[in-house]
N, C-alpha and C positions, 0 to 999 in steps of 0.2 A: 495441439498442432505442433509438430516438430519437423524441421527440415535440416539436413546436414549435407556437407560437401567435404571432399578431401582437398586439402590445399597443399602448397609446397612445404608448409611447416607442420602439418598434422590434420586436424579436423576443425571445421567451423560449424557450429550448431546454432540454429535459430529457433526461437519459440515465440509464443504469443506475447503481447504486451512489450514488444521491443527487447525481449530477453535474448541474450546471446552469450555463449562461452566459446573460448578457443582452447582446444586440447592440442598442445604442442608435442611433437615427437620428432627425433632426428631421423628415424628410419621406419615410420609407419607405412604399412602396406595393407590395402583393403583386400580381404579374402572373400567375404560374402556380405551382401547388403540386407540380409534378413537373418534373424536369429531368435532364440528363445532364452528367457531369463526367469529365474524364480522370484521376480519382483514385477509389480505393475509398471509397464513402460509404454510409451507411445511409438517408439521407433528403436530398432536395435541393428547392430552390425557385428561382423567378426573381422578383426584385423590382427596383424602381428606387429610387435614392436618390442624394443628393449627398454623403453621408458615412455611414460605418459606424464605430461606436465599440465596441471590444472591451475585455475585461479586460487587464491587463498580460500580454504574450506576446511571444515571438520570432516574427518574421514573415519569410517568404521569398516573393519574387516572381520567377517564372520566365517569360520570354517563350516562347510556343509556337512562335514563328518560329525559335527557337534562340538561343544566346548565354548570357551570364552570368546566374547566379542572384543576385539582390540580397537581402541580409539586413539586417533591422533588429534589432540586438541592443541590449544595455544601454548600450554605449559608442559607438554609431554615430549620425551625424547623420541628420536626416530624409532620406528617399529621394524624389526627384522623377523619375518615369519618363515617357518620351515615348510618344506614341500607338503602341500595339501590342496584341496579344492576350496576356493574362497569366493564369497560374494563381497564386493567392496562397494560401500555406499559413499559417494562423494557429494556432500551437501552444498552444491553450488547453485548459482542462479537458476540453472536448469538442472533438475535432479538427475544425477548420473550414477549408473551402476556398472560395475565390472565383474565379470566372472572369469576366473583364471585358475588353472591347475598347475601348481608349481611353487617354487620358492620366490619370495618377493620382499621388498622393503618399501616403507612409506615414510616420507620425511617432509618437513617444510624448509624452505630456504631461510637463511639467516635474516633476511630483510622482510620476511613474512609475505612476500609478494607471490609466492608460488607454493603449490603442493605437488610433490613428485612421487609417483608410483613407478618403481623400477624393478627389473628382473635381471638375473645373472646373464641371460642370453635372450635373443629374440624369442618371444613367446606368443602363442595364440591367445587373444583376449576377446571375449564377448563384451560389447559395450552397448548399454541401453540408456535411453534418455526419456524423461517424463517432464512435460511442461507443468509449471506451477499455476499457470493461468488456463482457464478453460472457457469454452463457449457452451451455452445450453444446447442440448441436442434434441430436446422435445418441448412441446408446448401443451399446456393444459387449458381447457376451456371451461369456465364456470360462470354461472349467473352472478351479477354484481350485487349479491345479497349476503347477509351474514352466513347463511347455510352454504352458499357457494364458496365464500372465502375460507370457511372451515374445511371444506373438501380440498381446496388447493393447499392449505397449510398441512394437511395430513399427508400430502405427497411430495412436497418440495424437498424433503430430506432424502428422497430416493437417490439423490446425487452422491450421498455419503458412500465411501468405500468400505466402511466398517461400522458396527454398532458398539465397538469397544472404545476404550479411552484414547486409542490412537487417532480417533476422529478429531482430537484437538490439534493434530498436525495439519497445517493448512493444505498440504499436498494430498490429504485423504478426504477432503471435502470438495466435491466437484460443484460446478455452477448449477444451482437449482433450475428446473424447467421454467420456461416463460409462462406467464399467465395472460390469457386472452379472455375477454368476456363474451358471453353468448347466452341464448335462452336455455340451452341444455348443457348438462355436464358431459365433458368428453375428456377422458384420461387415457393416453396411449397405453396399450398392453405392456409395453416395455417398462413404463413408469410404474404401473401397478405391480409388475413382477419384481421390480427393484425396491419397492417400498417395504421395509422390514416391519415385523410385528415385535415391538420392544416391550409390550406390556405396560406402556406409559400412556396415560390419557389426560387430556385437558378439556374441561367443559367450561365454555365461556358464555357470558351474557350475550343476548341476541342483538349485538350492535357492532358496527364496523370499528368503532373507536377502541373497544377492548381487544378485538382481534388483531388490529395493527400493533398494539403494544405487546401482545402475547407472541407475536410472530417469531422474533428471534429466539425466545425460550423454547417454543414448540419445535422450531427447526433444529436447534442444537440437541434437544432431548430426543428427537425423532419420535415425537408423540403423535398419536391420533387426536384430532380436534373435533369436537362437537359443540353445538350451541343449544342453549336451553333458556327458558324464561326464568332467569334468576339474576339477582343483583350483583353477585360476586362469582368470580371464576373458582374452579376447583382443580387441583392436581391429584390424580388418582393412580394407584397401583393395584388393580383388582386382584392379581394373583397373591398379593401380600395383605389384602384387605386393609389397605392404607389410603388415607385421603387427607389432604391439607386444603383448607379453604383459604383462598388468597383475598387480598383487599380489592375493593372496587375502585374505579377511577375517582380521583387522580392518584391515590396512594398506590394503585396497582403498578404504576410506572416505577416507583422506587423498589417495590417488591420484586418485580421482574428483573430489574438491574441487579439487585442483591443476589437472587437465586442464580441467574446466569453467570455472573462473575464468580460465584462460589463453586458451582459445578464445573465450570470451565477450568478454573485454577486447580481444583483437586484432580481433575483428569490429567492436567499437565504434570502434576507431581507423580501420580500413580503410574503413568505411562513410562516413567523412568526405569521401572524394573523390566521393561520389555527389551526387544533387541536393539533399540536405538537409544538406550539410556546414556546419560552423561553425568558428569560431576556437577549437578545442578545446585546452585546456591540455596534454593528454597526447599530442597528435598527433605532436609532434616525435620521439617515441620510435621511430616506424617508421623514420625515417632512421638513427637510431643503431643499429637492429637490421639495417639493410641490406635492408629489405623494400620491395617495389614495390607501393604501395597500389593503383594503377590496375590492375595485372595481377591482383592478388589479388581485387579487386572483381569482375572479369569471370571469374575462374577457376571451374572446376567444383568442387562441394563437396569431393570427394575430394582434388583437387589442392591446394586451399586448406588443408585439414586437414593434409596431409602437410607443407606449408611451416610451419604453426604448430607441428607436432610437432618440427620441427628447431630451434625457438627454445629456448634454455636458460631454464629457469624462473627461475634466479637473476638473469637479465638484466632481468626485468620485475617480480619479486615486490614490489619496493619501490614500484612505481607502481600496483599493483592496488587498485581501490576496495574498501572494506569490503563483504563479502557481506551481503546484506540479511536472509536468513532461513534457519534450519536447523530441521528437524523431526526429532524422535527417535521412530521408529515401530517398534512390535513387528511383525515381518514375518509377519502371520497373514492367512488368507483374509478375516477380518472387516474388515481394513484396506485391502483391494484397492480398495474404492470411493473411498477418500480420495486415491489416487494422482493422478487427473486434477486435483483441486483443488490439491494440493501443486505439481504441475508447472505449473499455470496461474500460480502465484506464483513459479515457478522456484526452489523450495526445495531446498536440499541435504537429503539423507536419511541419518540415522545410526541405528545401533542404540542403544536406550536403556540407559544404564548409570548406576548411582547409588552413592553411598557414604553413610555415616552423617553426619548434620549435627553439626558441632562446636558445643559450647555457646557459644563466642564469636560464632558467626554469628547466633544469635538471643538478643537481650538478655533476661536473666532479668527476669520481670515481677513486681514486688512492690508497685506503686503502685495497689492495688485501688480506692482511693477515687476515682481519677481516670479509671478505665476507662469507656469508653462502655458502658452496659448494666449498670453495677454497682449502681445505685441500687435498694436493696430486693431485690437478687438476689445469690446466691452465685456465685462464679466457676464452680462446677461445672455451672451451668445452660447454659453456653455449650458447643456441640458441639466436641469436640476433634478435631484432624486430625494424623495421623502424617506429618510432613514429611521428605523425603529430599533429599539434595544431588545434582543431576545432574552428570554429566561433560560439560560443554559444549564444543562445537567452534567452527568459524568461524561468524560470524553476529552481526548486531546484535540480531536478535530470534530467540527460540527457542520452538518449540512442542513439545508432548508428547502423543503418541498411544500410550500404554502404561499399564501398571499403575503405581500409586504416585502420590504428590502431591509433586512437586518444587518448590523455590523457583526464582525467576529465570526461569521459563518460563510460557507460557500452557498450561493443561491443556485440550486439545481432545478432541472426539469425532467419529465419523463423522456423527452427526446434525447437528452445527453447520454442516458444509459443505453438506449438503442443505438445511438451513433457509435458508442464505444465498441459494441460488438462488431460493427462493420469494419472497424480498423483491426480488430483482432483476427478477423477472417482473412485479411489480405496478406499476401506474401511480399516482403520488401527486401531489397538488396542493401538498404541503409536508411539513414535518417536524414531527411531533406529539410534544412532550415533556411528560411529567407529573412533577411534583415532589411527593413525599409526605413530610409531616412527621408522624410518629406519636409524637413526644415533645417537649413544649414546651421542655425544657432544651436542645435542640439547634437552637433557632430561628436562631442566628447563621449556621450553614451554610445553612439553608433560605433565608434572605434573600439571602445572597451568591450562591448558585447560580441562584436564580430571576432575579436581576438580570442575571447573566452571560448566561443564555439569552435574556432579553428584549432585551438590547443586541445580541446577534448576530442577533436577529430583524429588526433594522433593515437588514441586508444580505442575509439569506436568508429564505425563506418558512417561518419557524419559529413554530409555535403552542404557547404555553406554558400548561399547566393546573397550578394549584397547589391541593393538597388537604391537609387536616389531620385527624388523628385518625380515619382510616378504620377501619371495622369489618372483621372477617375477611371478610365477604361482599363488602363494597365493595372491599377490596384485591384479592380474588380476581377480581372483575369487571374491575378496572383492568388486571390482567395478561392477562385473557382477551380484552379489547378491543384493537382495533388501535392500537398505539402504536409510535413509532420508538425512544423511549428513556424508561425509567422510572428516576428517581433517588429511591430510598427512603432516608430518614433516620430512624433509630430504633433499636430493639433487635432482636436475633435470639438465640433460645435453641434448645435442642434440639427444642422442639416447633414452631418456625417463627418467622416474623416477628411481633413483638408488636403487637397491636391492643388498643383499649380493652376489647373483649369476649372476648379470648383470643388465640390464635395462628393465623396463616394458614400452613399448610404448602404448599410448592410442589407436593407430591405430590397435593394435593387439586384441582389445576387440571387440567381435561381437556386443553386446548390453550392454550399460552402464545402470545399474539400480540404480545407486546412484543419488537420486533426486538433491542434491546439494553437493558442495565440497569446500575445501580450500586447494590448493596446495601451502603450504608455503615453497617454495624452489626456488632457483635462476632460473630465466628464464623459468617459467612454463606456459607461455602464450599459446604456440602451443599445449601442452598436454591438457590444460584446454579447449581450443576451440574444440579439437577433442572429448573430453568427452561429450560436449553439442551436437555435431553432432550425437553422438552415443546413446543419450538418456537422458542426464541430462538436468535440467532446467537452472541452473546457478551455477557459482562458482567464487571464488576469486583466482587470480593468480598474478604472478610478471612478469614484462617485462624484467628484467635483474638481475644482481647480487644484493643481499641485505645484509646489515650488520646483523650479527647474533643477536646482542642485539636488533636491530630494529625489526627483525622478531619476536622475543619473545614478544615485546611490542604490535605489531600489532596483532599477533595471539591471545594473551590473551584478548585484548580489543574486537576484532572481535567476539570471541567465546561468550563472555558475552552479547554483543549486539544482536547477532543472536538469542540466546535462550530466549531473552526477547522481541521478536516480531518485531525487526527491519528488514526491507527489506534488501536484500544482498547489494545493492549499498549504501544505507544510512548507514548501519553498517560499511562498509569499508570506506566511507567518514569520519566518526567519528574516526574510529580506526587509520587511517593513519595520522590523525592530531597529533598523539602522537610522530611522528618522523619527522626529517627534510626532508628526501627524500621520502615523502609519495606518490609522483607521480610514484614511482616504482610499486605500487600496483594498480590493476584494477579488474573489473568484466567482465566475459564473460557470455553470455546468457541473460535471462530476469532478469535484475537487480532489478525489482520491486517485485520479488518473495520473500516471507517470509516463514520461516520454522515453526515458532511457533507463539504464540500470546503474547500480553503484558498484564500486570495486569491492565493497564489503558484503555484497548480495542484498543486505538490508542497510539503507542509509543510516549513517552514524552521526551523532551530534554530541558535543561535549561542552561542559561548563567548567571554567578554570578559575580557581581562586588562589591568590598568593597567601599562604598561611603565615610564613615568617621568613624574611630574607630570601634565600634561594630555595625555599621549600614551597611546593604547590600541591593543591588538592584538585584532582581531575575527576569530575563526575561524568561518566560515559554511558551512552545509551544507543541502542539500535532499534529502529521503529519503522514499521510500514503497515498501512492498512491493508495491504495485499497479502501479508503473511502473518495473520493473527494466529497465535499459538506457537510461533517459532521461538527459538532461543538463539543467543549469540555468545561468542567468546571474545572478550577484549584481548586483542593481540598485544599484550604487554607482558614483560618478563615475569612479573609477580602475579599474573592472573591465574589463580588456582581454580576458579569456578566458572561455570556457564551460568547465564542469567536469562530468565524469560523476557522477551521483548516487552517493553513497558516498565521494566524495573531498571533503575540506574545502578551502576556499579561505581564504587569510589576507590581511587588509587592515589596514594601519596607518592609524589615524585620530586626528586631533587632537580635543580635546573638542568644539569647535563643530560639526564635521562629524558626529561621533558622535551628538550630541544631535539634530541634524536627522534623521539616519537612524533613530534609535530612535523619533522622533515619528511616523514613517510605516510602520515595519516590520511591526507586528502579528504578533509571534512571541515564543516563549519565549527567554530569554537566561540562560545560566548564568554567574553572576558571584559571586565571593567565596564559593563553596561553596553557593550557594542558587540557586533557579530563580525568575526574575522575568518578568513580562510586560513587553514592551519599553517600553510607555508608563509603567509603574510604575518601571522602572529609570531611565528618563529623568528622572522627577521626583526620584528619589533622588540621581542624579549631579549634577543641576542645583544642589543646595544643598550639595554637598560641596566 
């Protein structure tokens, strides 16, 4: 879904998942609202302009007459191109393509804030846009049996736009069709027609547990899936007379993880010889492995997979990027509907396992006078939650679709994923945020977060509403009205969120229309979970009583991270590092969901270490569970390479250059055991 409009300064383009870009131009004139481009786009137009200014992005210019593709990266000089017909790929938050016939130049501004495409004179330009987020366009119906699930898995990859290695680009993997359960199999003709025959087969044991674990591998390999009465799965390439017997459960989980990470990583390296190749840090590994990238790029899927299977895992495991997401799913018919959503994020899937939480992992709480919510109330009024310790596997972010309430993961439900699609479908003029203060003693957090949201509103269309001392009816109406984010600051007890006239229970709301929320109050877990069941996508909550000054720190940090494009779980991961008892905070719903976008397209994080005197080591990374397979360019003067997301890049910086970088970075930086916003850290380092 793409919508665009001509503004006084150029174009404003809106996509799903709150994605937005502004294309600025001093003299843009719209010629036609429809056009054709030799690239897959959702919407296109023809305009005339002498200059188009984009957010910071990597840009590729390819002459349609043939020849070399030119790249503008972080360390390249401006590009001046002679008269020819070009397709220009602007790798922004919304994928943008330009088609232009003539002479042109491409440059980035000195402060890295903009990318500029300019022409000697006003020139006709075809502009196309493609959303990076998609909604499923079809639904499959299968019986809730192993045979039915195998049928569904054989068709979910119909959403891929290619069977080649470029499927590793996130923009070339569409959202899989939904899964519904019924007595008979029903697969739409359009899905059958779009399902490729790759010559790759997976035969699984006749049980749901194995099929759930195999789902991400079969989806990415675009394999056909069958079940048989056998104890162990098999991966087959019939045209090559090749077969590999995989392990049975539970070892199958580790084997699927190893295979998927290896195949995906090698695809990311091989695709670099294609039209959108870059100076990728990891690309030299192919030569060390003796792999012919050109031949593999053109190979049939089965032949390419056979070559990948011959690579020893030990030869590449030290170079594999961190995997982004793992979800622990109870393999039941009730969770079949979640598989397309998990595969859209390319999540690994594991069985849920837990152990008892050791006392040392949750600090004993005896400072009752300092707890948020303690004034005039006994601790027993706060709803208690029985927390367990999950056995976590590979992944930076972890989700939980099973019984129990574990720490260190987001607790999701099938409803959360369906709710998310409802918000992707709707068209918005901006982001509506409501901040509610229902206790005057917590005014510090209220003032801090309201200012953070308003400041971000200078860059994004954010409308902030501030309310105080809402009654139960007023607070219920707030959640029932259409909001993108509600930040509640106050008290929560067993009866609900405290208001001047009583308590508002989330169960009293017919439909919650607040897309996301933060209930920064003691013991808000059950209230938050109910909001998700009644319509929200995700929200931050607390398990128990929290210290008031801790709540202020977490609330302010979370607010800033959220409005700068971080997914809800990642934002809370970073925010709760600011306090000792961070495990008191968690996310309910789809923790991968994000409310806004980042200046860097992919949210960036850095860790800073003082090496010696005025010398520092900056470890930089960009990461998002929405853009698995993307790469990033560190916009630093010495940044020679691009890196796959999930791989850190390291940069040695003297104090002066570091301060200059922090002044424009707009990101969280972990330094000396705490999390700082880059501008705040700059101010601290400047006086040290």
